C-alpha positions as CSV (number, residue, x, y, z in Angstrom):
1,X,145.5,116.0,103.5
2,X,143.3,116.5,100.4
3,X,139.6,117.5,100.5
4,X,138.7,114.2,98.9
5,X,139.8,112.3,101.9
6,X,136.4,112.4,103.5
7,X,132.7,113.3,103.1
8,X,133.0,116.3,105.4
9,X,132.0,119.6,103.6
10,X,134.8,122.1,103.1
11,X,133.9,125.6,104.2
12,X,135.6,129.0,104.4
13,X,136.2,131.1,107.4
14,X,133.4,133.7,107.7
15,X,131.3,132.4,104.8
16,X,127.6,131.6,105.2
17,X,126.4,128.4,103.6
18,X,123.0,126.7,103.5
19,X,122.6,124.0,106.1
20,X,121.3,121.7,103.4
21,X,124.8,121.7,101.8
22,X,126.4,120.4,104.9
23,X,127.1,116.7,104.8
24,X,124.7,114.7,107.0
25,X,126.2,111.3,107.7
26,X,125.2,108.2,109.7
27,X,126.8,108.4,113.1
28,X,129.3,105.6,112.6
29,X,130.6,107.2,109.4
30,X,130.6,110.6,111.0
31,X,132.7,109.4,113.9
32,X,135.1,107.4,111.7
33,X,135.7,110.2,109.2
34,X,136.2,112.8,112.0
35,X,138.7,110.6,113.7
36,X,140.4,110.0,110.3
37,X,140.8,113.7,109.8
38,X,142.4,114.1,113.2
39,X,144.6,111.1,112.6
40,X,145.9,112.9,109.5
41,X,146.9,116.0,111.4
42,X,143.5,117.7,111.7
43,X,142.3,119.6,114.8
44,X,138.9,120.1,116.5
45,X,137.5,123.7,116.1
46,X,133.9,123.0,117.3
47,X,131.9,119.9,118.3
48,X,128.5,120.5,119.7
49,X,124.8,119.4,119.7
50,X,121.9,121.4,118.4
51,X,118.1,120.9,117.9
52,X,116.8,120.1,114.4
53,X,113.3,119.1,113.3
54,X,112.4,117.7,116.8
55,X,115.7,115.8,117.0
56,X,119.2,116.5,118.3
57,X,122.1,116.5,115.9
58,X,125.8,116.7,116.3
59,X,128.0,119.0,114.3
60,X,131.8,118.9,114.0
61,X,134.0,121.7,112.6
62,X,137.5,120.5,112.0
63,X,140.6,122.1,110.5
64,X,143.7,121.0,108.7
65,X,144.8,123.0,105.6
66,X,141.1,124.0,105.3
67,X,137.9,123.9,107.4
68,X,135.5,121.0,107.2
69,X,132.0,120.5,108.7
70,X,129.5,117.6,108.9
71,X,126.5,116.6,111.0
72,X,124.8,113.5,112.1
73,X,121.7,112.5,114.2
74,X,122.8,112.2,117.8
75,X,122.4,108.8,119.4
76,X,121.4,108.7,123.1
77,X,124.6,106.8,123.7
78,X,127.7,106.5,121.5
79,X,131.3,105.2,121.9
80,X,133.3,108.2,123.2
81,X,135.5,109.8,120.5
82,X,137.8,110.9,123.4
83,X,139.0,107.3,123.7
84,X,140.7,107.7,120.4
85,X,141.3,111.5,120.2
86,X,141.9,113.5,123.4
87,X,140.8,116.9,122.1
88,X,137.2,115.7,121.9
89,X,137.0,115.0,125.6
90,X,135.8,118.4,126.9
91,X,133.4,118.9,124.0
92,X,131.9,115.5,124.8
93,X,131.5,116.5,128.4
94,X,129.8,119.7,127.3
95,X,127.4,117.9,125.0
96,X,126.5,115.4,127.7
97,X,125.8,118.2,130.2
98,X,123.7,120.2,127.7
99,X,121.8,117.4,126.0
100,X,122.1,114.3,128.2
101,X,123.8,112.4,125.4
102,X,126.2,109.8,126.9
103,X,129.7,109.2,125.5
104,X,130.2,105.6,126.6
105,X,133.8,104.9,127.9
106,X,134.7,108.6,128.2
107,X,137.9,108.7,130.3
108,X,137.0,111.5,132.6
109,X,133.3,112.3,132.8
110,X,132.4,115.3,135.0
111,X,130.5,118.5,134.9
112,X,131.7,121.5,132.8
113,X,129.5,124.4,133.9
114,X,126.9,122.9,136.4
115,X,123.5,123.5,134.8
116,X,120.6,121.3,134.0
117,X,120.5,120.0,130.4
118,X,118.2,121.8,128.0
119,X,116.2,118.7,127.1
120,X,115.0,117.9,130.6
121,X,116.2,114.3,130.4
122,X,117.7,112.5,133.3
123,X,120.9,114.1,134.5
124,X,123.8,111.8,133.6
125,X,126.0,113.2,136.4
126,X,123.6,112.3,139.2
127,X,123.2,115.8,140.4
128,X,120.1,117.3,142.1
129,X,120.2,120.9,141.0
130,X,117.8,122.0,143.6
131,X,120.3,121.2,146.3
132,X,123.7,120.6,144.8
133,X,126.3,123.3,144.5
134,X,129.3,123.4,142.2
135,X,132.2,121.2,143.4
136,X,130.1,118.5,145.0
137,X,131.7,115.6,143.2
138,X,134.7,113.3,143.9
139,X,137.9,114.9,142.9
140,X,140.7,112.9,141.5
141,X,142.8,111.6,144.3
142,X,146.3,110.2,144.8
143,X,146.8,107.8,147.7
144,X,149.9,107.3,149.9
145,X,151.1,108.1,153.4
146,X,153.0,111.2,152.4
147,X,150.4,112.5,149.8
148,X,148.5,115.6,150.7
149,X,146.0,117.9,148.9
150,X,146.1,121.7,148.6
151,X,142.8,123.3,147.6
152,X,142.9,126.9,146.2
153,X,139.6,128.8,145.5
154,X,137.0,129.0,144.1
155,X,137.0,132.3,146.0
156,X,140.2,134.2,145.4
157,X,141.6,137.4,146.7
158,X,141.0,140.7,144.8
159,X,138.7,140.7,141.8
160,X,139.7,137.5,140.2
161,X,136.8,135.3,139.0
162,X,136.0,131.9,140.6
163,X,137.9,128.8,139.8
164,X,139.0,125.8,142.0
165,X,142.5,124.3,141.8
166,X,143.1,121.0,143.6
167,X,146.7,120.0,143.9
168,X,147.8,116.4,144.8
169,X,151.3,116.8,146.2
170,X,154.1,114.8,147.8
171,X,156.0,117.3,149.8
172,X,156.0,120.4,147.5
173,X,156.1,118.4,144.3
174,X,152.8,118.5,142.4
175,X,151.7,115.1,141.1
176,X,148.4,116.3,139.6
177,X,146.5,119.5,139.4
178,X,142.7,119.3,138.8
179,X,141.1,122.5,137.6
180,X,137.4,122.9,138.2
181,X,135.5,125.8,136.6
182,X,131.9,126.7,135.8
183,X,131.1,128.4,139.1
184,X,129.4,131.4,137.4
185,X,127.8,129.9,134.4
186,X,126.0,132.8,132.8
187,X,124.0,131.2,130.0
188,X,125.6,133.5,127.3
189,X,124.8,131.2,124.4
190,X,121.2,130.9,125.4
191,X,121.0,134.7,125.9
192,X,122.3,135.2,122.4
193,X,119.4,133.1,121.1
194,X,116.8,135.0,123.1
195,X,118.0,138.6,122.9
196,X,116.7,141.3,120.6
197,X,119.0,141.4,117.5
198,X,120.1,145.0,118.3
199,X,121.5,143.8,121.7
200,X,123.6,140.9,120.3
201,X,126.8,143.0,119.7
202,X,126.7,144.3,123.3
203,X,126.4,140.7,124.6
204,X,129.2,139.5,122.3
205,X,131.7,142.1,123.3
206,X,131.1,141.3,127.0
207,X,131.6,137.5,126.7
208,X,135.1,138.1,128.0
209,X,136.1,141.6,128.9
210,X,139.8,141.3,128.1
211,X,138.9,139.9,124.6
212,X,136.2,142.4,123.7
213,X,137.6,143.0,120.2
214,X,138.1,139.3,119.5
215,X,134.6,138.2,120.5
216,X,132.9,141.2,118.9
217,X,134.8,140.7,115.7
218,X,133.8,137.0,115.5
219,X,130.2,138.0,116.1
220,X,130.2,140.8,113.5
221,X,131.8,138.6,110.8
222,X,129.1,136.0,111.4
223,X,126.3,138.5,111.2
224,X,127.8,140.1,108.1
225,X,128.1,136.7,106.3
226,X,124.5,135.7,107.2
227,X,123.2,139.1,106.0
228,X,125.3,139.3,102.9
229,X,126.8,142.6,104.1
230,X,130.2,143.8,102.7
231,X,132.7,145.7,104.9
232,X,134.8,148.4,103.4
233,X,138.6,148.2,103.5
234,X,138.9,151.1,105.9
235,X,136.8,149.3,108.5
236,X,139.0,146.2,108.1
237,X,142.1,148.2,108.8
238,X,140.6,149.7,111.9
239,X,139.4,146.3,113.2
240,X,142.9,144.9,112.6
241,X,144.5,147.8,114.5
242,X,142.1,147.3,117.4
243,X,142.7,143.5,117.6
244,X,146.5,144.1,117.6
245,X,146.2,146.7,120.3
246,X,144.2,144.3,122.4
247,X,146.9,141.7,121.9
248,X,149.7,144.1,122.9
249,X,148.0,145.4,126.0
250,X,147.3,141.9,127.3
251,X,150.7,140.5,126.5
252,X,152.5,143.5,128.0
253,X,150.4,143.3,131.1
254,X,151.1,139.6,131.6
255,X,154.8,140.0,130.9
256,X,154.9,142.6,133.7
257,X,153.0,140.2,136.0
258,X,155.5,137.4,135.2
259,X,158.3,139.8,136.1
260,X,156.6,140.6,139.4
261,X,156.1,136.9,140.2
262,X,159.9,136.4,140.1
263,X,160.4,139.6,142.1
264,X,162.1,141.5,139.3
265,X,160.3,144.8,139.8
266,X,161.6,147.2,137.2
267,X,159.9,145.5,134.2
268,X,156.9,144.8,136.3
269,X,156.4,148.5,136.9
270,X,157.2,149.6,133.4
271,X,154.9,147.0,131.8
272,X,152.1,148.0,134.1
273,X,152.4,151.6,132.9
274,X,152.9,150.7,129.3
275,X,149.8,148.4,129.3
276,X,147.9,151.5,130.3
277,X,149.4,153.4,127.5
278,X,148.2,150.8,124.9
279,X,144.7,150.7,126.5
280,X,144.6,154.4,126.1
281,X,145.2,154.0,122.4
282,X,142.0,151.9,122.3
283,X,140.3,154.7,124.2
284,X,141.4,157.1,121.6
285,X,140.0,154.9,118.9
286,X,136.5,154.5,120.3
287,X,136.2,156.0,123.7
288,X,136.6,152.8,125.6
289,X,139.9,151.3,126.9
290,X,138.8,147.8,126.1
291,X,137.5,148.6,122.6
292,X,133.9,148.2,123.5
293,X,131.5,149.9,121.1
294,X,134.0,149.9,118.2
295,X,133.3,146.8,116.2
296,X,129.7,146.3,114.9
297,X,128.2,144.1,112.2
298,X,128.7,146.1,109.0
299,X,132.0,147.8,110.0
300,X,133.0,150.1,112.8
301,X,131.2,152.8,114.7
302,X,134.1,155.2,114.8
303,X,136.3,156.5,111.9
304,X,140.0,156.8,112.1
305,X,140.5,160.5,111.4
306,X,143.9,161.9,110.3
307,X,144.2,163.6,113.7
308,X,143.7,160.3,115.6
309,X,145.9,158.4,113.1
310,X,148.8,160.8,113.6
311,X,148.3,160.8,117.3
312,X,148.4,157.0,117.4
313,X,151.5,157.0,115.2
314,X,153.2,159.4,117.6
315,X,152.4,157.3,120.6
316,X,153.6,154.2,119.0
317,X,156.9,155.9,118.0
318,X,157.4,156.9,121.6
319,X,156.5,153.6,123.1
320,X,158.2,151.2,120.7
321,X,161.8,151.7,122.0
322,X,160.6,151.6,125.6
323,X,158.8,148.3,125.1
324,X,161.8,146.8,123.2
325,X,164.2,147.8,126.0
326,X,162.0,146.5,128.8
327,X,161.2,143.2,127.2
328,X,165.0,142.7,126.4
329,X,165.8,143.4,130.0
330,X,163.2,140.8,131.2
331,X,164.3,138.1,128.8
332,X,168.1,138.6,129.2
333,X,168.4,138.8,132.9
334,X,170.0,135.6,134.3
335,X,168.0,135.5,137.5
336,X,164.8,135.7,135.5
337,X,165.8,133.0,133.1
338,X,166.8,130.8,136.0
339,X,163.2,130.8,137.1
340,X,161.6,130.7,133.6
341,X,163.7,128.0,131.9
342,X,162.4,124.5,132.4
343,X,159.5,125.6,134.5
344,X,156.1,124.2,133.6
345,X,157.2,122.4,130.5
346,X,154.7,120.8,128.1
347,X,155.9,118.6,125.3
348,X,154.9,119.2,121.7
349,X,153.2,115.7,121.7
350,X,151.1,116.6,124.8
351,X,150.3,120.0,123.3
352,X,149.0,118.3,120.2
353,X,146.9,115.9,122.2
354,X,145.5,118.6,124.4
355,X,144.8,120.8,121.3
356,X,146.6,123.8,122.7
357,X,146.2,127.0,120.7
358,X,147.7,130.5,120.6
359,X,150.9,131.4,122.5
360,X,150.5,128.3,124.6
361,X,150.6,126.1,121.6
362,X,153.3,128.0,119.8
363,X,155.5,127.8,122.8
364,X,155.4,124.0,122.4
365,X,156.4,124.1,118.7
366,X,152.9,124.3,117.1
367,X,153.1,127.2,114.6
368,X,149.3,127.5,114.0
369,X,148.0,131.0,113.9
370,X,144.6,131.9,112.6
371,X,145.9,135.2,111.1
372,X,148.1,133.1,108.8
373,X,146.1,130.0,108.3
374,X,142.6,131.5,107.8
375,X,143.1,135.2,107.5
376,X,140.2,137.7,107.9
377,X,140.1,141.5,107.9
378,X,143.4,142.9,106.7
379,X,145.6,139.9,107.6
380,X,145.7,138.4,104.1
381,X,147.9,141.5,103.2
382,X,150.2,141.0,106.2
383,X,153.2,138.7,106.8
384,X,152.5,136.9,110.1
385,X,155.6,135.0,111.3
386,X,155.3,131.5,112.9
387,X,156.8,132.4,116.3
388,X,157.1,128.8,117.3
389,X,159.4,128.0,120.2
390,X,160.3,124.4,121.2
391,X,160.8,124.1,124.9
392,X,157.2,124.5,126.1
393,X,158.1,126.2,129.4
394,X,157.5,129.5,131.0
395,X,160.4,131.0,129.1
396,X,159.0,129.9,125.8
397,X,155.5,131.2,126.6
398,X,157.1,134.6,127.6
399,X,159.3,134.7,124.5
400,X,156.3,134.1,122.2
401,X,154.5,136.9,123.8
402,X,157.5,139.3,123.6
403,X,157.9,138.5,119.9
404,X,154.2,139.0,119.2
405,X,154.2,142.4,121.0
406,X,157.0,143.7,118.7
407,X,155.4,142.2,115.6
408,X,152.0,143.7,116.5
409,X,153.5,147.1,117.0
410,X,155.0,146.8,113.5
411,X,151.6,145.7,112.1
412,X,150.0,148.8,113.6
413,X,152.7,151.1,112.3
414,X,152.2,149.8,108.8
415,X,148.4,150.3,109.0
416,X,148.8,153.8,110.3
417,X,151.0,154.9,107.4
418,X,148.1,156.0,105.1
419,X,144.8,157.8,105.6
420,X,141.9,155.5,106.3
421,X,138.4,156.2,105.1
422,X,135.3,154.2,106.2
423,X,131.6,154.6,106.3
424,X,130.8,154.0,110.0
425,X,128.1,151.4,110.5
426,X,125.6,150.4,113.2
427,X,124.3,147.2,111.7
428,X,124.4,145.4,108.3
429,X,121.6,145.8,105.8
430,X,119.2,142.9,105.3
431,X,118.1,140.0,107.5
432,X,120.1,136.8,108.3
433,X,119.7,134.1,105.8
434,X,117.4,131.2,106.8
435,X,118.6,127.6,107.4
436,X,122.2,128.7,107.2
437,X,125.6,128.1,108.9
438,X,128.6,130.3,109.4
439,X,131.8,129.6,111.3
440,X,134.2,132.5,112.2
441,X,137.7,132.2,113.5
442,X,140.1,134.8,114.7
443,X,143.4,134.8,116.4
444,X,142.6,136.5,119.7
445,X,145.5,137.2,122.1
446,X,145.0,133.8,123.8
447,X,144.7,132.0,120.5
448,X,142.0,130.5,118.2
449,X,138.6,132.1,119.0
450,X,135.5,130.7,117.2
451,X,131.8,131.5,116.9
452,X,129.5,129.2,115.0
453,X,126.0,130.4,114.2
454,X,123.1,128.3,112.8
455,X,119.8,129.9,111.7
456,X,116.3,128.4,111.5
457,X,113.8,128.6,108.6
458,X,112.8,132.1,109.6
459,X,116.4,133.4,109.8
460,X,116.3,133.4,113.6
461,X,119.1,132.0,115.8
462,X,118.9,128.2,116.0
463,X,122.2,127.7,117.8
464,X,125.0,130.0,118.8
465,X,128.2,128.2,119.8
466,X,131.2,130.0,121.3
467,X,134.6,128.6,121.8
468,X,137.2,130.7,123.6
469,X,140.8,129.6,123.4
470,X,140.8,129.0,127.1
471,X,138.4,126.1,126.4
472,X,141.5,124.3,125.0
473,X,144.2,125.7,127.1
474,X,143.2,125.2,130.8
475,X,144.3,121.6,130.5
476,X,147.7,122.9,129.3
477,X,148.1,124.7,132.6
478,X,147.2,121.5,134.5
479,X,149.9,119.6,132.5
480,X,152.5,122.3,133.2
481,X,152.2,121.6,136.9
482,X,153.0,117.9,136.6
483,X,156.2,117.2,138.6
484,X,156.7,120.9,139.4
485,X,157.0,122.7,142.7
486,X,153.7,124.0,144.0
487,X,155.4,127.4,144.6
488,X,155.7,127.7,140.8
489,X,152.0,127.6,140.3
490,X,151.5,131.5,140.2
491,X,154.3,131.7,137.6
492,X,152.8,129.1,135.4
493,X,149.3,130.4,135.9
494,X,150.3,133.8,134.7
495,X,152.3,132.5,131.8
496,X,148.9,131.3,130.4
497,X,146.6,133.8,132.0
498,X,143.5,132.0,130.9
499,X,139.9,133.2,131.0
500,X,137.4,132.1,133.6
501,X,134.5,133.9,132.0
502,X,135.5,132.8,128.5
503,X,135.1,129.3,129.7
504,X,132.1,129.8,132.0
505,X,129.7,130.7,129.3
C-alpha cells in the first residue's frame, strides 16, 4: 500500500508531531478510509476518543508498511466499523463505555471494564453503577437438552488476578468460551493524566508487573519525543538488553508451566529455576528482578559497568546450553507433542480478523514483529527473524517461544560484547511540547505494546491511551477453545498467558 492511498497522516514510531498536522476528516470519510486501509492489509494499533475544544473526537492509528493517523469529530451514533472489520469491535466497546458514543449495529455490545463514562451521559449499557456489580449481564448462551455451562472465576486460587470464563459445553466439548474481564478496573489512564510528572514513570512501569520494561520503555520514549530529548547509544543498548531479559524470563517460565500442564516434570522444574536465573540478571542490572527503576525518560538510571557486563556474559554462557537442552527435551518428547499438536488451533484467517499479535499471531503464520517493522532502541542494528509458524496450535505457540528465547539470548550476547558507556538520567530536559501527539510501539514479550500521548495547549496531558497486547489476544484464547475438550483449557490458557491487569486499565 502506498502512502498516497488515503488522507491519513503518516507518522513515525516514537516521533512527536503537532496535532494540527494530523488529518481531520468528516466522519464518513474517516470511516471509509480507515476501512480501506484495513481492506488493503492494514491493522488497528489504536482507536479511541478524546476531548478537544469542548467536543469529543475519534483518533485512529493504523499500520501497514508505515503508521498512519487521522481524527474526526465523534458523532453521538455512527454505523459500527466492527460490522466490516472485526479488530475494531473491542475498541468500539471501549469508546462506548468511556464516552457514551453508540456504534449502531455493533455485533456484540457489552461492558469492557465496568465504569461510568467520563462525560456523564446516559449509560448505553443500562447499568446502575450504584448497585450493579461486574458480571450482571446476560452471557452468551447455547440452548439444547445436553448443553451445560461451566463457570470459572472471577475468583481464582492462588494469587491470579480476577477474570471470568464461561464455557458452553456439550459433554466435555467446548462450543463457546466467553471471557469477561474488567473486575479490577484501576483507572490507570486517568491516573496518568492527574499525577505529578515525576510520578509518571512509576505508574507506567506498574501497568503490568510482568511487562515493566515494555511499558516503561513505551512511556519513556513518548516523553523523550515530546520533550525533544536525545538518548545516548549506551542507554539504548541497556534498554534493549533489559527488554530481551524480560522476554526470556517470561517465555521460559511459561514453557515450564506448559510442561507441568502435561505432567512432564523435568522441564517444568528446570524452567522454573532458569526463569529465576534470568530474573536475577535484571536484578543485577538495576536492583529489581522485574526491571523496575531501570528505564526512565532520558535514558536509564543504572550504568552497565564492565564488572556487571562480564558477570552477565558469564551467566549467559552458563545458562545457554542448559536452556537449549531443556527446550529441546520439551519440544522433542512424543508424549508432549501428542498433547500440544492440534490443540487449540487458530487459523491464520481467524488470527487476521482477531488482530492477534506477538507469539500468538506468529504461531498462526503472521510474521509481524515491532522490532523488525518499526524498530526502536538498538533493534535497527539487529537481525530479527520472522519466527512464523503455520499450525496455530499449542505446539506452534510453544515453538515460537522456544525460538525467541534462543534468539534473545543471542541478542544479549552480542550487546554484551563491548563496553557500554551511558550518562544515567532521571528525566529528560525541557517540558513536553504543547498540542502534540506521539505514538510509541514496542515488541513486548506478549506482542505489540503501544502508548499514545496527546498534549494540550499548555503541554499537559490531554489523553494517555495504553494498549497492551492482551487487548487483542484474549479473543484468540476464546477461539482456541472452540471444539476443544474443556480439560485442555489450562494448556491453552498457559500457551497464551495473557494479562488481566494489562487489560483492566
